[in-house]
N, C-alpha and C positions, 0 to 999 in steps of 0.2 A: 173201327167199329168192334162190336165185342161179339162172343157165341160162346157157347155152354152148352152141355149136354145132362140131359135133366130123366128124370123116370117117368113114365106114363104108362100105366097097365101093365106093368111090370116089363117092361120094353125102353132100351135108352132113344131118346131122340133127339135133333139137333134143332138149338133155338138160338135166336138172336136176341141179344140182352138190349130192352127198352127202356131205358132207367131202373126202376125198382123191378121191373116185371120183365119174364118171358116168352117172346113168340116163336112157337114153333114152325119153323120153316115149308113143314112139308102140309100145314097146313092150309097154307096162302100158297103155296106151289106144289101141288101134290107130286110132282117128276122130281124132285128132290128128297135126296137120298136121306133118311134118318139116320146114317151114321156119317161122321166128320171124314173118316177115311174114305168113305167110298165116294162121297161125294167127291173129293180131290182127287182122287183115282181117275171119277168119271170126266174131271174137267168142269164141274158145275162152277158158273161165275155164281159165288157165294155172295161177293158183294150187291149184286142185281138180286140175288133171292132174297136177302135181307131186305133192301130196297123195298119190293112188293109186300113183303112180311111187315113190316112198317107203316106199309100206307093202306093195310088192308082191316078188315073187320074182324081177325082170326082172335080167338079168345087169348087173354094176358093171364098168364100164370106169375102171381105172385113172388118175388127169388125168397123172400123171408119164407114160403109155405112151400117151395118146391124142393123136391128129392133130387139131389145131385147124382150121376154117374161118374167115373172117371172120364176125363175132356174126350180124349180118343180111347174108346174104350177095348179095342183091341188094335195095339197099331204094330205096324209091318214087322219095326226094330223101335229098339230102346236104346241107345246108346248114352253111357252115361261117361262123365268125368270125374277121376278123383285127384286131390291135391292142384286145384285148377287156381285156388288163392295163394298170394305169396304166404300171408298170415297163418292160413291154415296149414301149408306146408311147412313152416315155421313150427307149429306148434306141436305138429307130429314128427318132428325130431328129422325131418328130411330137407335137403337141398332143394330148388326148383328141378324138377322133373326135365329131363333132356327132349322128352316126347311126351305126351298126353298119356296119364295112365285111364284109357280105357276098359270099361265093363259093360257085360247086359244085363238089363233087368228081363223080367218075362211078364207078360200082359197079367197072369195070375197074383202078381205082386200088388198090383196097382188098385189105390184105394181113391173113393171120393171125397169131396167136401163134405163135410158134417157127418163122416161115416167112422165108426171105431175102429181104430190101430189096434191091431191084436200082437199083444206082448207075448210071445211065444211061451210056452209051459218047461221049454228045454234052457231058458236064460234070462238073467234081471238085466244083462247090459242091452239095455233099449234105448239109443240114441237119435235125437235130431237131427236134420241138415237143409238147411234151408235152401234152396236152389233155383236157378230160372230155369225153363225146359222150352224148347225150342220145336212148334210143329213144322214139318217140313211140307211145302203145298206143291214142288216141281220136282220131277226126277232130273237126276245130276248123278257125273260121271267125270272126273279129273277137271273138276271146277276150280277156276282161278281164285284167290283171295277175295278180286276186285266186284269177280260179278257172283261169289258163295251167297249174298243176302236175297241175291234174286232166286233163292230155292225158299225162302223162309216165309210161311203163310202166317206165323203169328208166333205169339209168347205168350207162357201162364207160370204160375206157380208149380212149384214141387218142393216135396218134404222126402229125401233119399232116408228114409229111417232104415238104421243098421243096427242088426245084431253084431256087437263087437267080436264076443269071441269068437262065434262061427265064422268070421270075415277074416278074424286071423290064425284059424285055424291051416289056413292055405295061401301059397303066395298070390292067387286071384280070391281076389273079392268075392265073387259072384255068390257064392252059398250064403255069405251073410248081408246080402242085398235083396234077396228074392224070396222072404218069408213071406207068408202070405199074408194080405193088408197090411203092408207097410211102406208102400209108393204112395205118398198123398198127391193127386196129381189135379188140378181144376182152381177154384171152379170156372174161371171166364177167361178165355183166349182175346186177348187184346192184337188185332191185325198189325200185322209190320210196318204199313204205312202212316198208322198215328203214333209211333214209338219212334226215340232217337235211332239212328242206324247201329243194327246190332244189340239192340235194348242197351246201349253203353250209358252209364252215367245215372242209372235209377238206382234208388237205397233199397237193401234188402235185408231183412231183419227177420228172427224168430224170438218167438216169445212162449214159455213156458209158464202156466198158471198166471198170465200177464208181467212176468219178470223177462227182460229183451237180456237174450243169452247169446246172440249173432246181431252183430249191427254193421255194416258194411257197403259197400256199393260195386256194381257191376264193373265199374270201370278199372275194379281191380283185381280181376281175371288175369291169370297169365296169359291163356289164350283165348283171345276171341272169338265171338260167333261164326265170323269171317274165316277165322285160323283154320277152325275144328273141323267146318264143312269141307274147306278146302285139303286138309288132312285127310280126312275121311274118306273123301271120293277118290284119293290115291290108291284107295283099296276096295271099295265096296261103292255100290252104286244104293245113293240114296234115293229115296220112293215118296211121293206125295203119304202122309199121315204116319210117316217114322216119326219119333221122338227123338232131340239129343238134351240128354240134361247134362248143365252147366257146372258142376261142383259147388263145393260150400264154401263159406268164410272162417276165419276163425272162430271161437265161443263153442262149440262141438263138447258134450257131458263127458266125454272120454278123456278130455285133454285138462281137465280140472282138476282141483285138490280142494277136498275131494272129489272123484268122479262124480258127476250128476246123471242118474239114469231114470229115463221115463218109468213111471210105473201107474196101474189102474187108477182112474179117477180123474188122471191129468190133462190137461188143455193144453196143446200144443198150437201155435199158429207160426206160419209164414206169411209176411207181407213186402210185395214190392211195388215200389213206387208206380203210379198209371195203371199197374196191372190189376191187383187187387189181394185178398186175402183168403187164405186158404187155412181152414181150420179142421183138426180133429179132435177127439178123444179118446183116452187109451184104457183099455180091457184086457184083461188077463184070459188068457185061451183057456178055454173049458179043458 
């Protein structure tokens, strides 16, 4: 089953994907929250709500004409991993980390599918990172690896666009990962039950103006989704609507000779097999 968040009358709305159309869940079942995080926090049976919507005569919105919002517009937490692919660690001149390099993103950095990513006026070192994102559906603390995937509601695409010079100004990467409108997120969430366990074995690719820049597979991650969830819940409680962004493979712009930086007018796409394509264009900040 697939879900998306789109804009209607200026507000984000939760929809189920029906082929090439979206059906607003609240149109078919008014008690369903219009926000994915709230629906998950409230324990709404989204599969049942989606089934009701698919059987209803609620209006269909063509995907091609939909204006998307970030899949979870305001996650409780956005936890990201650095250096989580062996080849990316190598191209960055580092060995396999002994522990995941966790950092946080804020909701103000998120960017919807089809929207313009803002290259900041303070830097030209604007880099792409194709990543798998995990949306948490159940609360958990001190969760074993064997039970970790029970917390996952679904998976989507993420572009962890990075401002590299700001990222490197401090040992903590947070500042270079939180510029406004740099965290591409969506457009479609695929529920965990229809993908391989932990979304392992899915091809992941980044294309810049049609040129393949990253081409890998989620099986190449150093820490799997299950391992990551277990490690995180040693420290913090994961809650419904939290997001984990699983790191990027080799091929980023900063590691190329010469480096490749995104510029105004570029189109960047992240595609993950069996999930979909996230696309954004680049514009310069005013």
